[in-house]
TORKOL-4160 file (C-alpha; in steps of 0.2 Angstrom, whole numbers, padded with zeros to 4 digits, m for minus):
301
<pt num="1" X="0525" Y="0417" Z="0628"/>
<pt num="2" X="0513" Y="0408" Z="0638"/>
<pt num="3" X="0495" Y="0403" Z="0633"/>
<pt num="4" X="0487" Y="0418" Z="0642"/>
<pt num="5" X="0498" Y="0431" Z="0634"/>
<pt num="6" X="0496" Y="0422" Z="0617"/>
<pt num="7" X="0477" Y="0423" Z="0619"/>
<pt num="8" X="0478" Y="0441" Z="0625"/>
<pt num="9" X="0489" Y="0446" Z="0610"/>
<pt num="10" X="0476" Y="0437" Z="0598"/>
<pt num="11" X="0461" Y="0446" Z="0606"/>
<pt num="12" X="0470" Y="0463" Z="0606"/>
<pt num="13" X="0475" Y="0460" Z="0588"/>
<pt num="14" X="0458" Y="0456" Z="0581"/>
<pt num="15" X="0450" Y="0470" Z="0590"/>
<pt num="16" X="0463" Y="0483" Z="0583"/>
<pt num="17" X="0461" Y="0475" Z="0566"/>
<pt num="18" X="0443" Y="0478" Z="0566"/>
<pt num="19" X="0445" Y="0497" Z="0569"/>
<pt num="20" X="0459" Y="0498" Z="0556"/>
<pt num="21" X="0449" Y="0488" Z="0543"/>
<pt num="22" X="0434" Y="0500" Z="0544"/>
<pt num="23" X="0445" Y="0515" Z="0540"/>
<pt num="24" X="0455" Y="0506" Z="0527"/>
<pt num="25" X="0440" Y="0499" Z="0518"/>
<pt num="26" X="0433" Y="0516" Z="0516"/>
<pt num="27" X="0449" Y="0522" Z="0509"/>
<pt num="28" X="0450" Y="0508" Z="0497"/>
<pt num="29" X="0432" Y="0510" Z="0492"/>
<pt num="30" X="0435" Y="0528" Z="0487"/>
<pt num="31" X="0451" Y="0524" Z="0478"/>
<pt num="32" X="0443" Y="0510" Z="0469"/>
<pt num="33" X="0429" Y="0521" Z="0462"/>
<pt num="34" X="0436" Y="0539" Z="0462"/>
<pt num="35" X="0454" Y="0534" Z="0459"/>
<pt num="36" X="0459" Y="0547" Z="0472"/>
<pt num="37" X="0471" Y="0543" Z="0486"/>
<pt num="38" X="0462" Y="0553" Z="0500"/>
<pt num="39" X="0475" Y="0559" Z="0513"/>
<pt num="40" X="0461" Y="0568" Z="0522"/>
<pt num="41" X="0452" Y="0551" Z="0526"/>
<pt num="42" X="0460" Y="0550" Z="0543"/>
<pt num="43" X="0452" Y="0566" Z="0548"/>
<pt num="44" X="0434" Y="0558" Z="0546"/>
<pt num="45" X="0440" Y="0545" Z="0558"/>
<pt num="46" X="0445" Y="0558" Z="0571"/>
<pt num="47" X="0430" Y="0569" Z="0569"/>
<pt num="48" X="0419" Y="0553" Z="0570"/>
<pt num="49" X="0428" Y="0550" Z="0587"/>
<pt num="50" X="0426" Y="0568" Z="0593"/>
<pt num="51" X="0408" Y="0569" Z="0588"/>
<pt num="52" X="0403" Y="0553" Z="0597"/>
<pt num="53" X="0413" Y="0557" Z="0613"/>
<pt num="54" X="0407" Y="0574" Z="0615"/>
<pt num="55" X="0389" Y="0571" Z="0610"/>
<pt num="56" X="0388" Y="0555" Z="0620"/>
<pt num="57" X="0395" Y="0564" Z="0636"/>
<pt num="58" X="0382" Y="0577" Z="0635"/>
<pt num="59" X="0367" Y="0566" Z="0632"/>
<pt num="60" X="0372" Y="0554" Z="0646"/>
<pt num="61" X="0376" Y="0568" Z="0658"/>
<pt num="62" X="0358" Y="0574" Z="0655"/>
<pt num="63" X="0351" Y="0557" Z="0660"/>
<pt num="64" X="0347" Y="0548" Z="0644"/>
<pt num="65" X="0348" Y="0529" Z="0642"/>
<pt num="66" X="0366" Y="0523" Z="0640"/>
<pt num="67" X="0361" Y="0511" Z="0627"/>
<pt num="68" X="0359" Y="0526" Z="0615"/>
<pt num="69" X="0378" Y="0525" Z="0614"/>
<pt num="70" X="0376" Y="0512" Z="0600"/>
<pt num="71" X="0364" Y="0521" Z="0588"/>
<pt num="72" X="0374" Y="0537" Z="0592"/>
<pt num="73" X="0389" Y="0530" Z="0584"/>
<pt num="74" X="0380" Y="0526" Z="0568"/>
<pt num="75" X="0371" Y="0543" Z="0568"/>
<pt num="76" X="0388" Y="0552" Z="0571"/>
<pt num="77" X="0397" Y="0542" Z="0557"/>
<pt num="78" X="0383" Y="0546" Z="0545"/>
<pt num="79" X="0383" Y="0564" Z="0549"/>
<pt num="80" X="0401" Y="0566" Z="0547"/>
<pt num="81" X="0401" Y="0557" Z="0530"/>
<pt num="82" X="0387" Y="0567" Z="0524"/>
<pt num="83" X="0389" Y="0585" Z="0531"/>
<pt num="84" X="0408" Y="0585" Z="0530"/>
<pt num="85" X="0412" Y="0572" Z="0517"/>
<pt num="86" X="0399" Y="0576" Z="0505"/>
<pt num="87" X="0403" Y="0595" Z="0502"/>
<pt num="88" X="0422" Y="0590" Z="0501"/>
<pt num="89" X="0418" Y="0579" Z="0486"/>
<pt num="90" X="0405" Y="0590" Z="0478"/>
<pt num="91" X="0414" Y="0606" Z="0479"/>
<pt num="92" X="0432" Y="0601" Z="0479"/>
<pt num="93" X="0437" Y="0584" Z="0474"/>
<pt num="94" X="0425" Y="0584" Z="0459"/>
<pt num="95" X="0436" Y="0598" Z="0452"/>
<pt num="96" X="0453" Y="0589" Z="0453"/>
<pt num="97" X="0449" Y="0571" Z="0446"/>
<pt num="98" X="0458" Y="0576" Z="0430"/>
<pt num="99" X="0474" Y="0582" Z="0439"/>
<pt num="100" X="0489" Y="0571" Z="0441"/>
<pt num="101" X="0490" Y="0559" Z="0456"/>
<pt num="102" X="0503" Y="0569" Z="0465"/>
<pt num="103" X="0492" Y="0585" Z="0464"/>
<pt num="104" X="0477" Y="0576" Z="0470"/>
<pt num="105" X="0487" Y="0570" Z="0485"/>
<pt num="106" X="0493" Y="0588" Z="0489"/>
<pt num="107" X="0475" Y="0594" Z="0488"/>
<pt num="108" X="0468" Y="0581" Z="0500"/>
<pt num="109" X="0483" Y="0584" Z="0511"/>
<pt num="110" X="0478" Y="0602" Z="0512"/>
<pt num="111" X="0461" Y="0597" Z="0517"/>
<pt num="112" X="0468" Y="0586" Z="0530"/>
<pt num="113" X="0477" Y="0600" Z="0538"/>
<pt num="114" X="0462" Y="0611" Z="0538"/>
<pt num="115" X="0452" Y="0598" Z="0546"/>
<pt num="116" X="0465" Y="0595" Z="0559"/>
<pt num="117" X="0464" Y="0614" Z="0564"/>
<pt num="118" X="0445" Y="0612" Z="0563"/>
<pt num="119" X="0446" Y="0599" Z="0577"/>
<pt num="120" X="0457" Y="0610" Z="0588"/>
<pt num="121" X="0445" Y="0625" Z="0585"/>
<pt num="122" X="0430" Y="0615" Z="0590"/>
<pt num="123" X="0436" Y="0603" Z="0603"/>
<pt num="124" X="0452" Y="0610" Z="0609"/>
<pt num="125" X="0467" Y="0600" Z="0614"/>
<pt num="126" X="0461" Y="0591" Z="0630"/>
<pt num="127" X="0458" Y="0572" Z="0628"/>
<pt num="128" X="0440" Y="0566" Z="0628"/>
<pt num="129" X="0435" Y="0549" Z="0634"/>
<pt num="130" X="0417" Y="0542" Z="0633"/>
<pt num="131" X="0416" Y="0523" Z="0638"/>
<pt num="132" X="0398" Y="0521" Z="0640"/>
<pt num="133" X="0396" Y="0508" Z="0626"/>
<pt num="134" X="0411" Y="0498" Z="0632"/>
<pt num="135" X="0404" Y="0498" Z="0650"/>
<pt num="136" X="0387" Y="0493" Z="0644"/>
<pt num="137" X="0393" Y="0476" Z="0637"/>
<pt num="138" X="0403" Y="0471" Z="0652"/>
<pt num="139" X="0417" Y="0458" Z="0652"/>
<pt num="140" X="0419" Y="0440" Z="0646"/>
<pt num="141" X="0432" Y="0427" Z="0651"/>
<pt num="142" X="0441" Y="0417" Z="0637"/>
<pt num="143" X="0456" Y="0406" Z="0639"/>
<pt num="144" X="0459" Y="0412" Z="0657"/>
<pt num="145" X="0459" Y="0430" Z="0653"/>
<pt num="146" X="0445" Y="0443" Z="0656"/>
<pt num="147" X="0442" Y="0455" Z="0642"/>
<pt num="148" X="0428" Y="0468" Z="0637"/>
<pt num="149" X="0414" Y="0460" Z="0627"/>
<pt num="150" X="0414" Y="0477" Z="0617"/>
<pt num="151" X="0432" Y="0473" Z="0610"/>
<pt num="152" X="0431" Y="0454" Z="0610"/>
<pt num="153" X="0414" Y="0452" Z="0601"/>
<pt num="154" X="0406" Y="0469" Z="0596"/>
<pt num="155" X="0420" Y="0477" Z="0586"/>
<pt num="156" X="0424" Y="0461" Z="0576"/>
<pt num="157" X="0406" Y="0458" Z="0573"/>
<pt num="158" X="0403" Y="0476" Z="0566"/>
<pt num="159" X="0418" Y="0474" Z="0555"/>
<pt num="160" X="0412" Y="0457" Z="0548"/>
<pt num="161" X="0394" Y="0465" Z="0545"/>
<pt num="162" X="0402" Y="0480" Z="0536"/>
<pt num="163" X="0412" Y="0468" Z="0525"/>
<pt num="164" X="0397" Y="0457" Z="0520"/>
<pt num="165" X="0386" Y="0472" Z="0518"/>
<pt num="166" X="0398" Y="0481" Z="0506"/>
<pt num="167" X="0401" Y="0465" Z="0496"/>
<pt num="168" X="0382" Y="0461" Z="0495"/>
<pt num="169" X="0378" Y="0479" Z="0492"/>
<pt num="170" X="0390" Y="0481" Z="0477"/>
<pt num="171" X="0384" Y="0464" Z="0469"/>
<pt num="172" X="0366" Y="0464" Z="0472"/>
<pt num="173" X="0359" Y="0481" Z="0473"/>
<pt num="174" X="0355" Y="0494" Z="0459"/>
<pt num="175" X="0367" Y="0507" Z="0467"/>
<pt num="176" X="0381" Y="0494" Z="0469"/>
<pt num="177" X="0379" Y="0489" Z="0451"/>
<pt num="178" X="0380" Y="0507" Z="0446"/>
<pt num="179" X="0396" Y="0510" Z="0456"/>
<pt num="180" X="0403" Y="0494" Z="0449"/>
<pt num="181" X="0399" Y="0500" Z="0431"/>
<pt num="182" X="0407" Y="0517" Z="0434"/>
<pt num="183" X="0422" Y="0509" Z="0441"/>
<pt num="184" X="0425" Y="0498" Z="0427"/>
<pt num="185" X="0422" Y="0510" Z="0413"/>
<pt num="186" X="0416" Y="0528" Z="0417"/>
<pt num="187" X="0414" Y="0533" Z="0399"/>
<pt num="188" X="0404" Y="0518" Z="0394"/>
<pt num="189" X="0393" Y="0521" Z="0410"/>
<pt num="190" X="0390" Y="0539" Z="0406"/>
<pt num="191" X="0385" Y="0534" Z="0388"/>
<pt num="192" X="0371" Y="0523" Z="0394"/>
<pt num="193" X="0364" Y="0536" Z="0405"/>
<pt num="194" X="0372" Y="0533" Z="0422"/>
<pt num="195" X="0376" Y="0549" Z="0432"/>
<pt num="196" X="0394" Y="0546" Z="0436"/>
<pt num="197" X="0395" Y="0562" Z="0447"/>
<pt num="198" X="0381" Y="0556" Z="0458"/>
<pt num="199" X="0389" Y="0539" Z="0460"/>
<pt num="200" X="0406" Y="0547" Z="0465"/>
<pt num="201" X="0397" Y="0558" Z="0478"/>
<pt num="202" X="0388" Y="0543" Z="0485"/>
<pt num="203" X="0404" Y="0532" Z="0486"/>
<pt num="204" X="0413" Y="0546" Z="0494"/>
<pt num="205" X="0400" Y="0549" Z="0508"/>
<pt num="206" X="0400" Y="0530" Z="0511"/>
<pt num="207" X="0419" Y="0529" Z="0512"/>
<pt num="208" X="0420" Y="0544" Z="0524"/>
<pt num="209" X="0406" Y="0537" Z="0534"/>
<pt num="210" X="0415" Y="0521" Z="0536"/>
<pt num="211" X="0431" Y="0530" Z="0542"/>
<pt num="212" X="0420" Y="0540" Z="0554"/>
<pt num="213" X="0412" Y="0524" Z="0561"/>
<pt num="214" X="0429" Y="0518" Z="0565"/>
<pt num="215" X="0432" Y="0533" Z="0575"/>
<pt num="216" X="0415" Y="0532" Z="0583"/>
<pt num="217" X="0419" Y="0514" Z="0589"/>
<pt num="218" X="0437" Y="0518" Z="0594"/>
<pt num="219" X="0431" Y="0533" Z="0605"/>
<pt num="220" X="0424" Y="0520" Z="0618"/>
<pt num="221" X="0441" Y="0511" Z="0620"/>
<pt num="222" X="0454" Y="0525" Z="0619"/>
<pt num="223" X="0456" Y="0544" Z="0623"/>
<pt num="224" X="0451" Y="0555" Z="0608"/>
<pt num="225" X="0466" Y="0567" Z="0606"/>
<pt num="226" X="0473" Y="0578" Z="0592"/>
<pt num="227" X="0483" Y="0569" Z="0579"/>
<pt num="228" X="0474" Y="0553" Z="0580"/>
<pt num="229" X="0468" Y="0555" Z="0563"/>
<pt num="230" X="0486" Y="0556" Z="0556"/>
<pt num="231" X="0491" Y="0540" Z="0565"/>
<pt num="232" X="0476" Y="0530" Z="0558"/>
<pt num="233" X="0478" Y="0536" Z="0540"/>
<pt num="234" X="0496" Y="0531" Z="0539"/>
<pt num="235" X="0492" Y="0514" Z="0546"/>
<pt num="236" X="0477" Y="0513" Z="0534"/>
<pt num="237" X="0488" Y="0517" Z="0519"/>
<pt num="238" X="0499" Y="0502" Z="0525"/>
<pt num="239" X="0484" Y="0491" Z="0525"/>
<pt num="240" X="0478" Y="0497" Z="0508"/>
<pt num="241" X="0495" Y="0496" Z="0500"/>
<pt num="242" X="0498" Y="0478" Z="0507"/>
<pt num="243" X="0481" Y="0472" Z="0501"/>
<pt num="244" X="0482" Y="0481" Z="0484"/>
<pt num="245" X="0473" Y="0497" Z="0480"/>
<pt num="246" X="0454" Y="0494" Z="0478"/>
<pt num="247" X="0453" Y="0477" Z="0486"/>
<pt num="248" X="0439" Y="0476" Z="0499"/>
<pt num="249" X="0441" Y="0458" Z="0505"/>
<pt num="250" X="0460" Y="0460" Z="0504"/>
<pt num="251" X="0459" Y="0475" Z="0516"/>
<pt num="252" X="0450" Y="0464" Z="0529"/>
<pt num="253" X="0464" Y="0450" Z="0528"/>
<pt num="254" X="0479" Y="0463" Z="0528"/>
<pt num="255" X="0471" Y="0473" Z="0542"/>
<pt num="256" X="0470" Y="0456" Z="0552"/>
<pt num="257" X="0488" Y="0453" Z="0548"/>
<pt num="258" X="0494" Y="0470" Z="0553"/>
<pt num="259" X="0483" Y="0470" Z="0568"/>
<pt num="260" X="0490" Y="0454" Z="0574"/>
<pt num="261" X="0508" Y="0458" Z="0570"/>
<pt num="262" X="0507" Y="0474" Z="0580"/>
<pt num="263" X="0499" Y="0466" Z="0594"/>
<pt num="264" X="0511" Y="0452" Z="0596"/>
<pt num="265" X="0525" Y="0465" Z="0594"/>
<pt num="266" X="0518" Y="0474" Z="0610"/>
<pt num="267" X="0520" Y="0458" Z="0620"/>
<pt num="268" X="0536" Y="0451" Z="0613"/>
<pt num="269" X="0546" Y="0466" Z="0608"/>
<pt num="270" X="0537" Y="0482" Z="0612"/>
<pt num="271" X="0550" Y="0494" Z="0604"/>
<pt num="272" X="0545" Y="0487" Z="0587"/>
<pt num="273" X="0526" Y="0489" Z="0589"/>
<pt num="274" X="0526" Y="0505" Z="0578"/>
<pt num="275" X="0538" Y="0497" Z="0565"/>
<pt num="276" X="0530" Y="0480" Z="0563"/>
<pt num="277" X="0515" Y="0485" Z="0552"/>
<pt num="278" X="0527" Y="0494" Z="0539"/>
<pt num="279" X="0539" Y="0479" Z="0539"/>
<pt num="280" X="0524" Y="0468" Z="0534"/>
<pt num="281" X="0520" Y="0481" Z="0520"/>
<pt num="282" X="0538" Y="0482" Z="0515"/>
<pt num="283" X="0540" Y="0463" Z="0514"/>
<pt num="284" X="0524" Y="0461" Z="0504"/>
<pt num="285" X="0528" Y="0474" Z="0492"/>
<pt num="286" X="0545" Y="0468" Z="0489"/>
<pt num="287" X="0538" Y="0452" Z="0482"/>
<pt num="288" X="0521" Y="0458" Z="0475"/>
<pt num="289" X="0522" Y="0477" Z="0471"/>
<pt num="290" X="0504" Y="0477" Z="0467"/>
<pt num="291" X="0499" Y="0470" Z="0484"/>
<pt num="292" X="0494" Y="0453" Z="0490"/>
<pt num="293" X="0477" Y="0453" Z="0481"/>
<pt num="294" X="0480" Y="0467" Z="0468"/>
<pt num="295" X="0481" Y="0464" Z="0449"/>
<pt num="296" X="0493" Y="0474" Z="0438"/>
<pt num="297" X="0479" Y="0480" Z="0427"/>
<pt num="298" X="0464" Y="0476" Z="0438"/>
<pt num="299" X="0452" Y="0489" Z="0445"/>
<pt num="300" X="0442" Y="0480" Z="0458"/>
<pt num="301" X="0432" Y="0488" Z="0472"/>
């Protein structure tokens, strides 16, 4: 592999890892607090992408400023997390926390199937593509290759800001401390007057919004098609399992590992690009069944 291909693989890997991290960190946040492995999480990613692409296409065709593409992503992600994620937690998941893990997974899988049909009902099966945000930032040259500034700079910066924001929010804000308290010991938190149900709802909305943000950002770089949520949730599970359930910083590192591994496979051995992320997960779990950063008894978020 020459220097240019190496640089291209690195840039591709970091860009892809940023999107995967946004989805995976929402998944690990929800599990860290609610202790539910949400299979429907990938649907929030897909709906975030569909919402951004369809609304963006409509407003830009009407002549609005193309710079609205960036706030649109945030608004779309927040709407998906609140309007779809909120009711799912409030009226469904809150009723199954006492069930066994396998039953929780089956319930969230059923929600995933319903949301997949919902996407087809609303947007059909034709691909959507809305690249206004990507085009607005233009291209940059690095190590002799030309790459979009959106993927090279914007996506990694957003991922880093989310990581820093989550960590600071959990440690230094009242809401974050309440979330941490409920995570560590729900019964004790309730005893001192913390509304655990409200904490669960807020956490789920934030996690769902992060997944939708990943989809919103991805809509500028790839076609939005049915089934994209399924692909992303499987990869996100690989990231979360490799890092250790409930690990925020660990999810960032393993997303980067898996993103780079997949990217280099594309250029070196394309037939293995789908397999490489799971080989990484398999190798890690053979040595550390609790994940790279997970503790056997720890319940971190």
